[in-house]
N, C-alpha and C positions, 0 to 999 in steps of 0.2 A: 472642398477643403473646409475644415471646421474652423470656426472663429475662435480666437483665443479668449479664455476667461481669465479674469483677474484673480489673484490668490484668495481674496475674500470670498468671491463667488464659488471658487473651487472648494474651499473648506466648508461652506454652507452645503454644497452638493454632496460632499463626502459624508457630512453628518446626517443629511437626509437619507442617503442610501444606507448608512450604518443603522439607522433607526428601523429600517425595513427588515433587517436580518433577523431570522428566527433562530436564536441560539439553542443548542441542545441542552436537555436537562442533565443533571449530574448522573442520574440513572442511565440515560442513553449513552453518555460518554463511557461510563464504566462497562456497560454491556458491550458496546462496540470494541472497546479495548480488549476485553476478555475474548471476544470472537476473533479478533486479529491474532492474539497469541495462540488460540486453539488452531486456527488455520495455518499459522506459521509452523506449529509443531507437526501437524498432519502432513504438511508439504515437505518438511525436512525428513520425516520418516519415510514418505513415499520415495523421495529422491535417494535416500540412503539405500532403500531396497532395490531401486533401479540400478544404482551404482554397483551394489553388491552382485546383482545378477549379471551385469555386463562384465564386471571384473572376473567373476567365476567362469563365465562363458569364454572369455578371451584366454584365461589361464588354461582352461581345458583344451582349447584349440591349439594354443602354442605348445602345450605338453604333447599333443599328438605328433606335431611336426618337429619338435625340438629334441 
């Protein structure tokens, strides 16, 4: 079981840990954001195509038996 730390020690520990964080540069943030949008667009196009294929296939099958 961990010992409790007082609030002052906790804040000091948080500041010490925050100082260790390596923050991304503006360029890295912009590049990552652009990549996320590109991947989201590609994924949406892919699932649109899959949905269209399944819908067409089911319509064709139901047309044969309907």
